[in-house]
C-alpha positions as CSV (number, residue, x, y, z in Angstrom):
1,X,185.8,37.6,96.0
2,X,184.6,40.6,98.1
3,X,185.0,43.9,96.3
4,X,187.7,46.1,97.8
5,X,185.2,49.0,97.9
6,X,182.9,46.9,100.1
7,X,185.8,46.0,102.4
8,X,186.6,49.8,102.6
9,X,182.9,50.6,103.5
10,X,182.9,48.0,106.3
11,X,186.2,49.3,107.7
12,X,185.1,52.9,107.3
13,X,181.7,52.6,109.0
14,X,182.5,49.9,111.7
15,X,185.1,48.7,114.1
16,X,184.7,45.1,112.9
17,X,187.9,43.3,112.0
18,X,188.0,42.6,108.3
19,X,190.7,40.5,106.7
20,X,192.0,41.3,103.2
21,X,194.3,43.8,101.5
22,X,194.8,47.3,102.9
23,X,192.2,49.9,101.9
24,X,193.4,52.6,99.5
25,X,192.0,56.1,98.8
26,X,190.7,54.7,95.5
27,X,188.6,52.1,97.3
28,X,187.0,54.8,99.4
29,X,185.8,56.7,96.4
30,X,183.6,53.7,95.5
31,X,182.8,52.7,99.1
32,X,179.9,55.2,99.3
33,X,177.6,53.1,97.2
34,X,177.8,50.3,99.8
35,X,176.9,52.5,102.7
36,X,173.2,51.7,102.7
37,X,173.9,47.9,102.8
38,X,176.4,48.3,105.7
39,X,173.9,50.5,107.5
40,X,171.1,48.0,107.2
41,X,173.3,45.1,108.3
42,X,174.5,47.1,111.3
43,X,170.8,48.0,112.1
44,X,169.9,44.3,112.0
45,X,172.8,43.4,114.2
46,X,172.0,46.0,116.8
47,X,168.3,45.3,116.5
48,X,168.9,41.6,117.1
49,X,171.0,42.4,120.1
50,X,168.2,44.5,121.4
51,X,165.7,41.7,120.9
52,X,167.9,39.5,123.1
53,X,168.2,42.1,125.8
54,X,164.5,42.7,126.0
55,X,164.1,39.1,126.9
56,X,166.4,39.5,129.9
57,X,166.1,43.0,131.3
58,X,163.6,45.8,131.7
59,X,162.9,48.0,128.6
60,X,165.2,50.9,129.6
61,X,168.1,48.7,130.7
62,X,167.8,46.8,127.4
63,X,167.7,50.1,125.4
64,X,170.8,51.5,127.1
65,X,172.7,48.3,126.6
66,X,171.8,48.3,123.0
67,X,172.8,51.9,122.5
68,X,176.2,51.0,124.0
69,X,176.5,48.0,121.8
70,X,175.9,50.1,118.7
71,X,178.5,52.6,119.7
72,X,181.0,49.8,120.3
73,X,180.4,48.3,116.9
74,X,180.6,51.6,115.0
75,X,183.1,53.3,117.3
76,X,180.6,56.1,117.7
77,X,181.8,57.4,114.3
78,X,178.8,59.4,113.3
79,X,177.9,60.4,116.9
80,X,181.3,62.0,117.3
81,X,180.8,63.9,114.1
82,X,177.4,65.1,115.2
83,X,178.8,66.3,118.5
84,X,181.5,68.3,116.7
85,X,178.9,69.7,114.2
86,X,176.7,70.8,117.1
87,X,179.5,72.6,118.8
88,X,180.6,74.3,115.5
89,X,177.2,75.3,114.3
90,X,176.1,76.3,117.8
91,X,179.1,78.4,118.7
92,X,180.4,79.7,115.4
93,X,179.1,82.8,113.7
94,X,181.2,82.5,110.5
95,X,182.2,79.5,108.3
96,X,185.7,79.9,109.5
97,X,184.6,79.8,113.2
98,X,182.4,76.8,112.6
99,X,185.4,74.9,111.0
100,X,187.7,75.9,113.7
101,X,185.4,74.8,116.5
102,X,184.6,71.5,114.8
103,X,188.4,70.7,114.7
104,X,188.7,71.2,118.4
105,X,188.8,67.8,120.1
106,X,187.1,69.1,123.3
107,X,183.4,68.8,123.7
108,X,181.6,72.1,124.3
109,X,178.1,72.8,125.7
110,X,176.3,72.6,122.3
111,X,178.0,69.3,121.5
112,X,177.2,67.8,125.0
113,X,173.5,68.9,124.7
114,X,173.3,67.5,121.2
115,X,174.9,64.2,122.0
116,X,172.6,63.8,125.1
117,X,169.5,64.5,122.9
118,X,170.7,62.1,120.2
119,X,171.5,59.1,122.5
120,X,168.5,59.7,124.7
121,X,166.2,59.7,121.7
122,X,167.7,56.5,120.4
123,X,167.2,54.8,123.7
124,X,163.6,56.1,124.0
125,X,162.8,54.9,120.5
126,X,164.1,51.4,121.4
127,X,161.9,51.4,124.5
128,X,158.8,52.5,122.4
129,X,159.4,49.9,119.7
130,X,160.3,47.0,122.0
131,X,161.1,43.7,120.3
132,X,159.8,45.2,117.0
133,X,162.8,47.6,116.8
134,X,164.9,45.5,114.4
135,X,163.1,46.5,111.2
136,X,162.8,50.3,111.7
137,X,166.4,50.3,113.1
138,X,167.7,48.6,110.0
139,X,165.8,51.0,107.7
140,X,166.9,54.1,109.7
141,X,170.6,53.1,109.6
142,X,170.3,52.2,105.9
143,X,168.9,55.6,104.9
144,X,171.1,57.5,107.4
145,X,174.2,56.2,105.6
146,X,172.6,56.7,102.2
147,X,172.6,60.5,102.9
148,X,176.4,60.7,102.5
149,X,176.1,60.3,98.7
150,X,173.7,63.2,97.9
151,X,175.3,65.5,100.4
152,X,178.8,64.8,99.0
153,X,177.5,65.4,95.4
154,X,175.3,68.4,96.3
155,X,177.7,70.5,98.4
156,X,181.3,71.6,97.9
157,X,183.9,70.7,100.5
158,X,184.6,73.4,103.0
159,X,188.3,72.5,103.3
160,X,190.9,72.1,100.5
161,X,192.1,69.0,102.3
162,X,190.4,66.1,104.1
163,X,188.6,62.9,103.3
164,X,185.3,64.4,102.5
165,X,186.9,66.7,99.9
166,X,188.8,63.8,98.4
167,X,185.8,61.4,98.2
168,X,183.4,64.1,97.1
169,X,185.6,65.4,94.4
170,X,186.1,62.0,92.8
171,X,182.7,60.5,93.6
172,X,181.9,58.2,90.7
173,X,179.3,59.3,88.1
174,X,175.9,57.9,89.1
175,X,176.9,57.2,92.7
176,X,173.8,58.9,94.1
177,X,171.6,57.0,91.7
178,X,173.2,53.7,92.6
179,X,173.2,54.4,96.3
180,X,169.5,55.3,96.2
181,X,168.5,52.3,94.2
182,X,170.3,50.0,96.6
183,X,168.6,51.7,99.6
184,X,165.2,51.2,98.0
185,X,166.0,47.6,97.3
186,X,167.1,47.0,100.8
187,X,163.9,48.6,102.1
188,X,162.0,46.2,99.9
189,X,163.9,43.3,101.4
190,X,163.2,44.5,104.9
191,X,159.6,44.8,104.1
192,X,159.5,41.2,102.9
193,X,161.3,40.0,106.0
194,X,158.8,41.8,108.1
195,X,155.9,40.0,106.3
196,X,157.6,36.7,106.6
197,X,158.1,37.1,110.3
198,X,154.5,38.3,110.7
199,X,155.6,41.6,112.0
200,X,152.6,43.9,112.5
201,X,154.2,47.0,111.2
202,X,156.3,46.3,108.1
203,X,154.3,48.6,105.8
204,X,155.5,51.6,107.7
205,X,158.9,51.0,106.2
206,X,157.5,52.5,103.0
207,X,157.6,55.8,104.8
208,X,161.4,55.6,105.2
209,X,162.5,56.9,101.8
210,X,160.3,59.9,102.0
211,X,161.4,60.8,105.6
212,X,165.0,60.4,104.6
213,X,164.6,62.5,101.5
214,X,162.9,65.4,103.4
215,X,165.5,65.3,106.2
216,X,168.4,65.2,103.7
217,X,167.1,68.1,101.6
218,X,166.4,70.2,104.7
219,X,170.0,69.6,106.0
220,X,171.4,70.3,102.6
221,X,169.5,73.6,102.3
222,X,170.6,74.6,105.8
223,X,174.3,73.8,105.2
224,X,174.2,75.6,101.8
225,X,172.9,78.8,103.5
226,X,174.7,78.5,106.8
227,X,178.3,77.5,105.8
228,X,178.1,77.0,102.0
229,X,179.4,73.4,102.0
230,X,180.1,70.2,103.8
231,X,182.8,68.5,105.9
232,X,183.1,65.1,107.4
233,X,181.5,66.2,110.7
234,X,178.6,67.8,108.9
235,X,178.1,64.7,106.8
236,X,178.1,62.6,110.0
237,X,175.5,64.9,111.6
238,X,173.3,64.6,108.5
239,X,173.5,60.8,108.8
240,X,172.2,61.1,112.4
241,X,169.5,63.5,111.5
242,X,168.2,61.3,108.6
243,X,168.3,58.3,110.9
244,X,166.3,60.1,113.6
245,X,163.8,61.3,110.9
246,X,163.1,57.8,109.7
247,X,162.6,56.6,113.3
248,X,160.3,59.5,114.1
249,X,158.0,58.9,111.1
250,X,157.9,55.2,112.0
251,X,157.1,55.9,115.6
252,X,154.4,58.4,114.7
253,X,152.4,55.6,113.1
254,X,153.5,52.7,115.4
255,X,151.0,50.9,117.6
256,X,152.6,48.6,120.1
257,X,151.4,45.0,120.0
258,X,150.5,45.2,123.7
259,X,147.8,47.8,123.1
């Protein structure tokens, strides 16, 4: 039987239809520990789609199609949060201003610029990695979603209401440790998969935990000083920053097989 918290994690992070009982607030409290697994599986799914596209279309066409496919599968959940966070942090001077702007459904200049940079970088990374994108993508999405647990535990909620406050306030003891161990185990499994498929770059996955940790700590420190807490949008933005950091480190040491 699939744990209700795992079902909650799938429903929370994806738009995939999942049969079973309705998700409750209690399920969401324990769903965080499954985030790295869902992220890795999503990365493998999107990476597999990209590998198929590369066989049919030019690199940039395949990359754009893959980015679109990823947004469709996830509903652009974290990208929307990152857009709101960019608008709030870019246009707000005080914590109240930041929160007010993030709640506005309209996209401002900072959000538009941030979203363009985010999606363009993702497409460019896919072009650079080519058919080898599936491993780093799975690792990046795994560690990106891992970041929710330490940020929830390390920062108070900015609002007295909202999902991030409810989940963060009741986050199970040891959730950060469990989530981190799972992310490390998943990275190990991805490393083995890379070796089994004779991928030329699997060892670079060992850089993922360090890149994720540095990016998460820097984002935590920035939020602590800038606004003094976290919200759903700021957690989503942290997810995207960690994901980008993992891909950047991987790309810095990546040598295409064609060279």
